[in-house]
TORGUFI-235476 format. One line per field, with one value per residue: residue number from 1; chain; x, y, z of N, C-alpha, C in turn. Coordinates in steps of 0.05 Angstrom, whole numbers. Layout:
seq <- NUM | ... .
mol <- A | ... .
n.east <- X | ... .
n.north <- Y | ... .
n.up <- Z | ... .
ca.east <- X | ... .
ca.north <- Y | ... .
ca.up <- Z | ... .
c.east <- X | ... .
c.north <- Y | ... .
c.up <- Z | ... .
END
This chain:
seq <- 1 | 2 | 3 | 4 | 5 | 6 | 7 | 8 | 9 | 10 | 11 | 12 | 13 | 14 | 15 | 16 | 17 | 18 | 19 | 20 | 21 | 22 | 23 | 24 | 25 | 26 | 27 | 28 | 29 | 30 | 31 | 32 | 33 | 34 | 35 | 36 | 37 | 38 | 39 | 40 | 41 | 42 | 43 | 44 | 45 | 46 | 47 | 48 | 49 | 50 | 51 | 52 | 53 | 54 | 55 | 56 | 57 | 58 | 59 | 60 | 61 | 62 | 63 | 64 | 65 | 66 | 67 | 68 | 69 | 70 | 71 | 72 | 73 | 74 | 75 | 76 | 77 | 78 | 79 | 80 | 81 | 82 | 83 | 84 | 85 | 86 | 87 | 88 | 89 | 90 | 91 | 92 | 93 | 94 | 95 | 96 | 97 | 98 | 99 | 100 | 101 | 102 | 103 | 104 | 105 | 106 | 107 | 108 | 109 | 110 | 111 | 112 | 113 | 114 | 115 | 116 | 117 | 118 | 119 | 120 | 121 | 122 | 123 | 124 | 125 | 126 | 127 | 128 | 129 | 130 | 131 | 132 | 133 | 134 | 135 | 136 | 137 | 138 | 139 | 140 | 141 | 142 | 143 | 144 | 145 | 146 | 147 | 148 | 149 | 150 | 151 | 152 | 153 | 154 | 155 | 156 | 157 | 158 | 159 | 160 | 161 | 162 | 163 | 164 | 165 | 166 | 167 | 168 | 169 | 170 | 171 | 172 | 173 | 174 | 175 | 176 | 177 | 178 | 179 | 180 | 181 | 182 | 183 | 184 | 185 | 186 | 187 | 188 | 189 | 190 | 191 | 192 | 193 | 194 | 195 | 196 | 197 | 198 | 199 | 200 | 201 | 202 | 203 | 204 | 205 | 206 | 207 | 208 | 209 | 210 | 211 | 212 | 213 | 214 | 215 | 216 | 217 | 218 | 219 | 220 | 221 | 222 | 223 | 224 | 225 | 226 | 227 | 228 | 229 | 230 | 231 | 232 | 233 | 234 | 235 | 236 | 237 | 238 | 239 | 240 | 241 | 242 | 243 | 244 | 245 | 246 | 247 | 248 | 249 | 250 | 251 | 252 | 253 | 254 | 255 | 256 | 257 | 258 | 259 | 260 | 261 | 262 | 263 | 264 | 265 | 266 | 267 | 268 | 269 | 270 | 271 | 272 | 273 | 274 | 275 | 276 .
mol <- A | A | A | A | A | A | A | A | A | A | A | A | A | A | A | A | A | A | A | A | A | A | A | A | A | A | A | A | A | A | A | A | A | A | A | A | A | A | A | A | A | A | A | A | A | A | A | A | A | A | A | A | A | A | A | A | A | A | A | A | A | A | A | A | A | A | A | A | A | A | A | A | A | A | A | A | A | A | A | A | A | A | A | A | A | A | A | A | A | A | A | A | A | A | A | A | A | A | A | A | A | A | A | A | A | A | A | A | A | A | A | A | A | A | A | A | A | A | A | A | A | A | A | A | A | A | A | A | A | A | A | A | A | A | A | A | A | A | A | A | A | A | A | A | A | A | A | A | A | A | A | A | A | A | A | A | A | A | A | A | A | A | A | A | A | A | A | A | A | A | A | A | A | A | A | A | A | A | A | A | A | A | A | A | A | A | A | A | A | A | A | A | A | A | A | A | A | A | A | A | A | A | A | A | A | A | A | A | A | A | A | A | A | A | A | A | A | A | A | A | A | A | A | A | A | A | A | A | A | A | A | A | A | A | A | A | A | A | A | A | A | A | A | A | A | A | A | A | A | A | A | A | A | A | A | A | A | A | A | A | A | A | A | A | A | A | A | A | A | A | A | A | A | A | A | A .
n.east <- 17 | 14 | 45 | 21 | 47 | 61 | 49 | -18 | -34 | -7 | -17 | -55 | -116 | -164 | -153 | -115 | -114 | -99 | -100 | -63 | -14 | -35 | -43 | -66 | -119 | -147 | -209 | -229 | -277 | -292 | -314 | -371 | -407 | -446 | -440 | -471 | -536 | -550 | -598 | -601 | -583 | -596 | -573 | -557 | -519 | -490 | -500 | -475 | -456 | -428 | -421 | -468 | -511 | -460 | -423 | -438 | -429 | -425 | -413 | -382 | -324 | -271 | -217 | -174 | -187 | -188 | -139 | -107 | -128 | -114 | -57 | -59 | -84 | -46 | -1 | -23 | -25 | 22 | 19 | -16 | -20 | -49 | -84 | -152 | -204 | -269 | -318 | -372 | -399 | -383 | -314 | -283 | -312 | -305 | -266 | -246 | -221 | -175 | -149 | -146 | -111 | -65 | -45 | -36 | 5 | 43 | 63 | 81 | 113 | 113 | 60 | 11 | -42 | -107 | -169 | -239 | -287 | -342 | -325 | -338 | -314 | -258 | -222 | -210 | -185 | -144 | -90 | -73 | -84 | -48 | 0 | -4 | 11 | -24 | -43 | -70 | -136 | -211 | -261 | -332 | -377 | -432 | -464 | -459 | -485 | -525 | -582 | -594 | -563 | -595 | -627 | -599 | -580 | -606 | -595 | -544 | -493 | -457 | -403 | -427 | -479 | -543 | -561 | -604 | -638 | -627 | -582 | -553 | -540 | -505 | -465 | -445 | -425 | -384 | -349 | -333 | -303 | -264 | -239 | -218 | -183 | -145 | -126 | -102 | -62 | -31 | -3 | -32 | -65 | -128 | -189 | -253 | -312 | -370 | -439 | -485 | -553 | -611 | -651 | -641 | -584 | -561 | -556 | -515 | -470 | -426 | -411 | -395 | -350 | -314 | -310 | -285 | -239 | -213 | -206 | -165 | -170 | -152 | -175 | -240 | -297 | -347 | -409 | -461 | -527 | -545 | -598 | -623 | -646 | -684 | -713 | -751 | -769 | -732 | -684 | -638 | -587 | -590 | -549 | -537 | -540 | -503 | -460 | -459 | -456 | -406 | -374 | -385 | -361 | -307 | -289 | -265 | -239 | -200 | -231 | -246 | -262 | -272 | -291 | -318 | -355 | -348 | -357 | -352 | -322 | -282 | -228 | -174 | -171 | -212 | -269 | -250 | -248 | -260 | -303 | -290 .
n.north <- -20 | 42 | 100 | 167 | 204 | 184 | 153 | 124 | 175 | 216 | 252 | 218 | 234 | 213 | 199 | 239 | 291 | 344 | 386 | 392 | 386 | 334 | 278 | 258 | 213 | 154 | 125 | 63 | 36 | -28 | -64 | -100 | -141 | -155 | -177 | -170 | -139 | -75 | -32 | 23 | 15 | 4 | -39 | -28 | -15 | 45 | 48 | 30 | -12 | -1 | 55 | 77 | 118 | 158 | 122 | 117 | 99 | 102 | 70 | 0 | -16 | -56 | -100 | -94 | -41 | -10 | -11 | 12 | 62 | 84 | 87 | 127 | 167 | 181 | 199 | 251 | 273 | 283 | 274 | 239 | 186 | 145 | 89 | 63 | 18 | 14 | 4 | -4 | -45 | -98 | -95 | -140 | -186 | -192 | -216 | -183 | -139 | -160 | -177 | -128 | -98 | -129 | -122 | -69 | -68 | -97 | -64 | -19 | -7 | 32 | 60 | 71 | 29 | 23 | 3 | 3 | -32 | -80 | -114 | -166 | -206 | -197 | -219 | -267 | -249 | -212 | -229 | -237 | -183 | -155 | -178 | -155 | -102 | -69 | -15 | 13 | 8 | 16 | 1 | -8 | -8 | -9 | -25 | -54 | -85 | -144 | -138 | -88 | -94 | -125 | -89 | -50 | -82 | -128 | -178 | -223 | -258 | -306 | -353 | -379 | -382 | -352 | -310 | -285 | -240 | -244 | -289 | -272 | -217 | -228 | -263 | -225 | -185 | -211 | -226 | -177 | -158 | -193 | -192 | -137 | -142 | -182 | -161 | -115 | -141 | -153 | -112 | -66 | -7 | 10 | 45 | 55 | 63 | 89 | 94 | 143 | 127 | 154 | 139 | 83 | 60 | 96 | 88 | 57 | 72 | 88 | 42 | 14 | 43 | 35 | -24 | -27 | -1 | -32 | -80 | -61 | -19 | 48 | 95 | 130 | 143 | 175 | 183 | 217 | 191 | 186 | 185 | 134 | 83 | 28 | 61 | 92 | 103 | 119 | 177 | 227 | 247 | 305 | 362 | 371 | 314 | 289 | 315 | 306 | 249 | 239 | 266 | 230 | 182 | 197 | 196 | 146 | 135 | 165 | 214 | 224 | 278 | 301 | 276 | 269 | 231 | 201 | 182 | 119 | 123 | 164 | 213 | 248 | 296 | 293 | 330 | 363 | 335 | 296 | 259 | 197 .
n.up <- 4 | -16 | 11 | 38 | 9 | -44 | -104 | -109 | -87 | -92 | -155 | -183 | -203 | -181 | -126 | -104 | -57 | -63 | -115 | -151 | -203 | -228 | -260 | -328 | -348 | -378 | -388 | -411 | -445 | -446 | -423 | -421 | -397 | -337 | -264 | -224 | -204 | -194 | -157 | -178 | -236 | -303 | -335 | -391 | -443 | -424 | -374 | -309 | -262 | -213 | -211 | -221 | -261 | -276 | -294 | -356 | -419 | -490 | -523 | -535 | -533 | -573 | -550 | -581 | -606 | -564 | -545 | -584 | -587 | -535 | -543 | -586 | -561 | -522 | -546 | -563 | -514 | -468 | -414 | -403 | -366 | -339 | -344 | -340 | -328 | -318 | -334 | -383 | -354 | -302 | -295 | -278 | -291 | -343 | -394 | -436 | -405 | -384 | -429 | -452 | -419 | -415 | -464 | -474 | -431 | -458 | -493 | -465 | -406 | -371 | -360 | -313 | -283 | -265 | -237 | -229 | -196 | -173 | -134 | -124 | -152 | -141 | -105 | -128 | -175 | -164 | -159 | -215 | -228 | -206 | -225 | -280 | -266 | -238 | -194 | -167 | -141 | -143 | -103 | -105 | -55 | -21 | 23 | 85 | 119 | 108 | 107 | 89 | 37 | 8 | -10 | -41 | -84 | -134 | -151 | -158 | -187 | -168 | -160 | -206 | -190 | -191 | -143 | -91 | -46 | 27 | 29 | -16 | -5 | 40 | 10 | -23 | 7 | 41 | 0 | -20 | 21 | 29 | -19 | -16 | 27 | 5 | -38 | -21 | 16 | -24 | -39 | -66 | -72 | -42 | -56 | -31 | -65 | -43 | -56 | -34 | -9 | 9 | 63 | 52 | 56 | 94 | 148 | 147 | 142 | 182 | 209 | 153 | 146 | 187 | 182 | 126 | 131 | 168 | 140 | 102 | 67 | 43 | 29 | 26 | -12 | -14 | -52 | -80 | -97 | -167 | -201 | -238 | -282 | -250 | -206 | -184 | -136 | -107 | -80 | -89 | -41 | -2 | 2 | 56 | 77 | 50 | 64 | 121 | 126 | 101 | 143 | 187 | 169 | 164 | 215 | 219 | 162 | 118 | 71 | 3 | -32 | -81 | -128 | -189 | -213 | -260 | -330 | -366 | -410 | -425 | -430 | -406 | -347 | -291 | -294 | -331 | -381 | -436 | -483 | -509 .
ca.east <- 1 | 23 | 42 | 11 | 67 | 68 | 24 | -35 | -44 | -1 | -17 | -78 | -135 | -185 | -142 | -104 | -132 | -88 | -112 | -41 | 4 | -53 | -40 | -91 | -132 | -167 | -231 | -232 | -304 | -288 | -332 | -395 | -422 | -440 | -445 | -484 | -557 | -557 | -624 | -599 | -572 | -613 | -556 | -558 | -494 | -501 | -502 | -457 | -465 | -416 | -420 | -494 | -509 | -441 | -412 | -444 | -412 | -440 | -411 | -364 | -294 | -260 | -193 | -160 | -193 | -183 | -103 | -101 | -142 | -98 | -31 | -67 | -87 | -16 | 11 | -29 | -22 | 47 | 10 | -41 | -1 | -65 | -104 | -174 | -227 | -289 | -345 | -398 | -408 | -363 | -289 | -267 | -329 | -300 | -240 | -230 | -209 | -154 | -135 | -134 | -85 | -39 | -36 | -24 | 30 | 63 | 71 | 84 | 115 | 108 | 37 | -7 | -66 | -130 | -192 | -263 | -298 | -360 | -306 | -349 | -289 | -229 | -208 | -203 | -168 | -121 | -60 | -71 | -86 | -21 | 16 | -6 | 16 | -51 | -32 | -97 | -165 | -237 | -284 | -357 | -388 | -451 | -476 | -445 | -507 | -542 | -611 | -586 | -552 | -614 | -645 | -578 | -574 | -630 | -587 | -518 | -479 | -437 | -399 | -441 | -507 | -554 | -570 | -624 | -647 | -605 | -559 | -542 | -526 | -483 | -442 | -436 | -409 | -361 | -331 | -326 | -282 | -244 | -224 | -202 | -161 | -124 | -113 | -82 | -45 | -11 | 9 | -48 | -79 | -158 | -208 | -279 | -335 | -399 | -466 | -506 | -579 | -622 | -669 | -631 | -556 | -553 | -547 | -491 | -441 | -406 | -406 | -385 | -325 | -299 | -301 | -264 | -210 | -204 | -201 | -149 | -176 | -140 | -197 | -265 | -306 | -381 | -420 | -489 | -540 | -555 | -623 | -621 | -658 | -706 | -708 | -771 | -780 | -706 | -684 | -610 | -583 | -586 | -518 | -525 | -541 | -478 | -435 | -460 | -449 | -376 | -363 | -388 | -343 | -284 | -280 | -250 | -219 | -198 | -245 | -241 | -290 | -267 | -305 | -335 | -375 | -341 | -367 | -335 | -311 | -272 | -200 | -170 | -174 | -239 | -278 | -240 | -242 | -273 | -313 | -274 .
ca.north <- -4 | 68 | 124 | 189 | 220 | 171 | 151 | 148 | 192 | 240 | 256 | 205 | 249 | 200 | 193 | 258 | 305 | 368 | 384 | 399 | 362 | 315 | 258 | 251 | 184 | 146 | 101 | 42 | 23 | -53 | -84 | -102 | -155 | -152 | -197 | -159 | -118 | -53 | -19 | 44 | 11 | -13 | -57 | -27 | 0 | 69 | 49 | 19 | -28 | 12 | 86 | 87 | 137 | 164 | 99 | 109 | 91 | 109 | 44 | -15 | -23 | -80 | -96 | -81 | -17 | 4 | -10 | 32 | 91 | 88 | 101 | 150 | 193 | 192 | 215 | 282 | 284 | 266 | 276 | 216 | 164 | 126 | 71 | 57 | 6 | 18 | -6 | 0 | -67 | -101 | -103 | -163 | -202 | -191 | -224 | -161 | -123 | -171 | -181 | -102 | -89 | -143 | -116 | -42 | -69 | -107 | -43 | 3 | -16 | 51 | 69 | 58 | 16 | 29 | -11 | -2 | -57 | -83 | -130 | -195 | -226 | -186 | -235 | -286 | -242 | -197 | -237 | -233 | -154 | -143 | -182 | -138 | -77 | -54 | -5 | 22 | -5 | 27 | -23 | -4 | -22 | 14 | -34 | -67 | -104 | -162 | -127 | -64 | -104 | -136 | -61 | -39 | -100 | -139 | -201 | -228 | -281 | -313 | -375 | -393 | -383 | -329 | -306 | -261 | -237 | -246 | -297 | -255 | -195 | -239 | -266 | -198 | -172 | -225 | -226 | -151 | -150 | -211 | -183 | -116 | -156 | -194 | -139 | -97 | -160 | -155 | -81 | -50 | 15 | 4 | 60 | 46 | 83 | 89 | 110 | 148 | 124 | 159 | 115 | 54 | 53 | 120 | 78 | 35 | 92 | 90 | 11 | 8 | 55 | 17 | -46 | -27 | 5 | -58 | -97 | -49 | 4 | 73 | 120 | 124 | 169 | 175 | 200 | 215 | 173 | 195 | 166 | 115 | 52 | 19 | 75 | 113 | 108 | 131 | 199 | 230 | 259 | 336 | 366 | 363 | 288 | 281 | 321 | 287 | 219 | 241 | 269 | 205 | 163 | 208 | 186 | 120 | 132 | 191 | 218 | 235 | 293 | 315 | 258 | 279 | 208 | 200 | 163 | 98 | 133 | 192 | 215 | 276 | 302 | 294 | 363 | 378 | 314 | 294 | 237 | 186 .
ca.up <- -1 | -20 | 31 | 27 | -7 | -62 | -121 | -121 | -68 | -110 | -183 | -187 | -198 | -160 | -98 | -94 | -44 | -71 | -140 | -168 | -218 | -234 | -288 | -341 | -346 | -399 | -383 | -436 | -441 | -458 | -402 | -430 | -384 | -307 | -250 | -202 | -218 | -172 | -161 | -196 | -256 | -324 | -350 | -414 | -453 | -419 | -342 | -293 | -234 | -194 | -210 | -231 | -289 | -288 | -317 | -379 | -447 | -513 | -537 | -526 | -553 | -571 | -536 | -606 | -611 | -540 | -541 | -607 | -578 | -516 | -551 | -598 | -535 | -510 | -569 | -564 | -486 | -452 | -384 | -399 | -353 | -327 | -359 | -327 | -341 | -303 | -342 | -369 | -339 | -284 | -311 | -273 | -303 | -372 | -400 | -452 | -391 | -378 | -452 | -462 | -397 | -423 | -494 | -465 | -418 | -470 | -508 | -445 | -383 | -351 | -354 | -287 | -288 | -248 | -244 | -210 | -190 | -150 | -117 | -123 | -163 | -134 | -90 | -152 | -198 | -149 | -165 | -239 | -234 | -190 | -248 | -298 | -257 | -226 | -169 | -153 | -149 | -125 | -100 | -99 | -31 | -14 | 47 | 103 | 130 | 92 | 104 | 70 | 10 | -6 | -18 | -57 | -105 | -143 | -157 | -161 | -202 | -152 | -162 | -225 | -182 | -186 | -115 | -84 | -14 | 47 | 20 | -40 | 9 | 57 | -4 | -36 | 28 | 46 | -23 | -24 | 45 | 21 | -40 | -9 | 41 | -11 | -54 | -3 | 21 | -49 | -44 | -84 | -54 | -54 | -50 | -31 | -71 | -29 | -64 | -10 | -20 | 35 | 71 | 48 | 66 | 110 | 174 | 147 | 137 | 203 | 205 | 135 | 144 | 201 | 162 | 103 | 138 | 184 | 114 | 92 | 48 | 49 | 24 | 21 | -36 | -13 | -71 | -87 | -117 | -187 | -206 | -266 | -280 | -235 | -180 | -181 | -109 | -94 | -83 | -81 | -15 | 0 | 10 | 85 | 82 | 38 | 88 | 151 | 118 | 101 | 168 | 205 | 158 | 168 | 238 | 214 | 146 | 105 | 52 | -19 | -39 | -111 | -144 | -211 | -218 | -287 | -349 | -374 | -440 | -428 | -427 | -391 | -317 | -284 | -292 | -358 | -398 | -459 | -491 | -527 .
c.east <- 19 | 25 | 29 | 21 | 77 | 40 | 10 | -46 | -32 | -5 | -41 | -100 | -161 | -175 | -127 | -120 | -122 | -100 | -84 | -25 | -11 | -43 | -65 | -98 | -147 | -185 | -238 | -255 | -304 | -306 | -360 | -415 | -421 | -451 | -464 | -510 | -559 | -592 | -621 | -589 | -594 | -598 | -555 | -525 | -504 | -507 | -482 | -463 | -451 | -418 | -450 | -490 | -480 | -422 | -418 | -422 | -426 | -436 | -388 | -344 | -281 | -236 | -176 | -159 | -185 | -144 | -93 | -107 | -120 | -69 | -34 | -65 | -62 | -4 | 2 | -29 | 1 | 36 | -11 | -20 | -23 | -85 | -123 | -193 | -249 | -318 | -351 | -412 | -387 | -335 | -277 | -286 | -325 | -273 | -226 | -218 | -179 | -130 | -125 | -110 | -65 | -30 | -21 | 7 | 46 | 81 | 88 | 86 | 108 | 78 | 28 | -32 | -86 | -155 | -217 | -283 | -319 | -347 | -317 | -330 | -261 | -211 | -190 | -183 | -148 | -95 | -56 | -69 | -60 | 2 | 17 | 4 | -5 | -41 | -52 | -121 | -188 | -256 | -308 | -371 | -410 | -470 | -455 | -465 | -522 | -563 | -608 | -575 | -573 | -634 | -625 | -581 | -605 | -627 | -562 | -511 | -451 | -425 | -412 | -469 | -515 | -571 | -586 | -628 | -620 | -580 | -542 | -527 | -503 | -459 | -427 | -413 | -382 | -345 | -317 | -301 | -259 | -227 | -212 | -180 | -139 | -112 | -91 | -55 | -18 | 1 | -9 | -63 | -110 | -173 | -234 | -298 | -359 | -420 | -486 | -532 | -597 | -644 | -657 | -603 | -544 | -539 | -524 | -463 | -419 | -391 | -389 | -354 | -304 | -291 | -284 | -239 | -197 | -197 | -171 | -145 | -161 | -156 | -217 | -276 | -339 | -393 | -449 | -503 | -546 | -573 | -618 | -632 | -682 | -709 | -723 | -777 | -753 | -705 | -653 | -606 | -584 | -555 | -512 | -521 | -515 | -461 | -435 | -452 | -416 | -367 | -364 | -363 | -318 | -269 | -264 | -232 | -221 | -220 | -243 | -262 | -287 | -277 | -325 | -358 | -370 | -354 | -343 | -323 | -301 | -243 | -196 | -167 | -200 | -245 | -270 | -236 | -261 | -283 | -300 | -294 .
c.north <- 30 | 88 | 148 | 210 | 209 | 168 | 131 | 170 | 223 | 229 | 241 | 228 | 241 | 195 | 221 | 280 | 338 | 360 | 393 | 382 | 339 | 301 | 261 | 222 | 180 | 121 | 92 | 32 | -11 | -74 | -85 | -114 | -148 | -174 | -194 | -135 | -102 | -46 | 6 | 40 | -3 | -35 | -55 | -16 | 30 | 70 | 34 | 10 | -13 | 43 | 93 | 102 | 146 | 144 | 94 | 112 | 91 | 81 | 27 | -20 | -52 | -77 | -81 | -50 | 1 | 12 | 14 | 61 | 100 | 103 | 124 | 172 | 199 | 206 | 247 | 292 | 271 | 266 | 255 | 194 | 144 | 116 | 57 | 40 | 10 | 15 | -5 | -23 | -70 | -110 | -127 | -188 | -206 | -197 | -201 | -142 | -131 | -175 | -145 | -92 | -105 | -133 | -89 | -48 | -82 | -89 | -18 | -6 | 5 | 62 | 55 | 52 | 22 | 13 | -4 | -22 | -66 | -103 | -156 | -210 | -214 | -204 | -263 | -277 | -219 | -205 | -228 | -204 | -145 | -153 | -166 | -109 | -57 | -44 | 8 | 7 | 6 | 9 | -7 | -17 | 0 | 0 | -47 | -92 | -117 | -152 | -107 | -74 | -112 | -111 | -48 | -59 | -116 | -169 | -204 | -256 | -291 | -342 | -394 | -399 | -356 | -328 | -280 | -261 | -238 | -261 | -288 | -231 | -206 | -245 | -245 | -184 | -181 | -225 | -200 | -147 | -173 | -201 | -156 | -122 | -169 | -181 | -119 | -108 | -159 | -127 | -68 | -34 | 10 | 30 | 48 | 67 | 71 | 106 | 115 | 144 | 130 | 143 | 85 | 49 | 80 | 107 | 59 | 50 | 84 | 62 | 7 | 21 | 42 | -8 | -49 | -17 | -15 | -75 | -87 | -25 | 29 | 98 | 112 | 146 | 158 | 196 | 197 | 204 | 190 | 177 | 159 | 90 | 51 | 38 | 101 | 120 | 118 | 160 | 207 | 249 | 288 | 335 | 363 | 335 | 274 | 289 | 305 | 262 | 219 | 246 | 246 | 188 | 173 | 204 | 160 | 119 | 159 | 190 | 230 | 256 | 307 | 297 | 271 | 257 | 205 | 175 | 142 | 104 | 157 | 191 | 247 | 274 | 304 | 327 | 374 | 358 | 313 | 265 | 223 | 183 .
c.up <- 0 | 6 | 23 | 7 | -32 | -81 | -109 | -109 | -77 | -139 | -193 | -180 | -183 | -134 | -85 | -83 | -56 | -105 | -164 | -178 | -223 | -259 | -299 | -340 | -367 | -393 | -411 | -429 | -459 | -440 | -405 | -405 | -350 | -291 | -223 | -213 | -190 | -175 | -179 | -225 | -277 | -337 | -376 | -418 | -445 | -389 | -332 | -268 | -208 | -190 | -217 | -256 | -296 | -305 | -342 | -400 | -467 | -526 | -525 | -543 | -549 | -557 | -557 | -603 | -584 | -538 | -556 | -596 | -550 | -526 | -572 | -582 | -530 | -523 | -570 | -535 | -471 | -425 | -382 | -393 | -336 | -343 | -341 | -341 | -316 | -309 | -371 | -350 | -313 | -300 | -304 | -282 | -333 | -379 | -423 | -432 | -387 | -404 | -458 | -445 | -407 | -450 | -492 | -456 | -434 | -490 | -493 | -418 | -364 | -341 | -330 | -297 | -265 | -253 | -224 | -214 | -170 | -125 | -110 | -130 | -156 | -122 | -109 | -172 | -186 | -155 | -191 | -244 | -226 | -211 | -268 | -289 | -246 | -204 | -158 | -161 | -127 | -125 | -92 | -80 | -19 | 8 | 56 | 118 | 109 | 84 | 83 | 41 | -4 | -17 | -37 | -86 | -109 | -141 | -156 | -173 | -185 | -155 | -176 | -214 | -180 | -154 | -112 | -55 | 4 | 41 | -4 | -22 | 29 | 39 | -15 | -16 | 40 | 21 | -27 | -6 | 39 | 3 | -33 | 8 | 25 | -27 | -37 | 9 | -3 | -54 | -67 | -64 | -62 | -38 | -45 | -42 | -63 | -45 | -45 | -22 | 4 | 36 | 67 | 61 | 85 | 139 | 175 | 145 | 159 | 206 | 187 | 135 | 160 | 191 | 140 | 110 | 154 | 161 | 97 | 74 | 61 | 49 | 16 | 3 | -34 | -33 | -72 | -105 | -142 | -199 | -240 | -263 | -263 | -205 | -178 | -155 | -97 | -100 | -77 | -54 | -20 | 10 | 38 | 84 | 76 | 56 | 112 | 146 | 116 | 129 | 186 | 193 | 166 | 194 | 239 | 191 | 127 | 80 | 34 | -28 | -67 | -129 | -166 | -223 | -255 | -300 | -352 | -406 | -441 | -426 | -418 | -359 | -314 | -282 | -319 | -381 | -418 | -463 | -509 | -549 .
END
């Protein structure tokens, strides 16, 4: 795990508290399939299981297209030093994620790799990600109690079985925590992204922040729900609710507050990036 004076806490726009000397990143939309159905996601190209509507991608790239586009963009911008895969589905449930990263790594040993994941397959793939040179991973985790998880997720495909209800909730949480622990043990820095959903997971925030730091996470990013999918009964948090949640969690783990809830097909620095 990196120290606060090292990458990704320096230079990575999704980890660094200062906004100076940030590197640009490219989000490659190569991950079509997903293994978890969140209540705020409609599972079309144009949504994401782990960042809700901000995970939007207009299309899916093949690994070959993504590799070529990466080096084309690097030629335009020498500050583009981070390659990320965040969707629009679940990156670790798609072989294209690994094929793309391997193809880029074969041509460039210096680029940093970053993954966003729901964490269900993280324990199983952490060693492979480490070998590819991934140094930072964001795990989307919005519940710590199985009862809450049943309200955040509709179903999950785990070990070849479609799960629902409390069995699903328990399995997702156990997989996420185990994935964080293994990833951190391998020396990869982990940030946890939490979508704040009023009246559903507000009461989980304190305990969640304790459990993720105990598992080795270094940073938490609590972001507001952005309505998408089967969410007519949901509402985004108010600014005060978001502030309070971050204050509660900050007693246990450092908070990242610069998130722009990015799409899965952008390049540049968040807030001033462009669509691929």
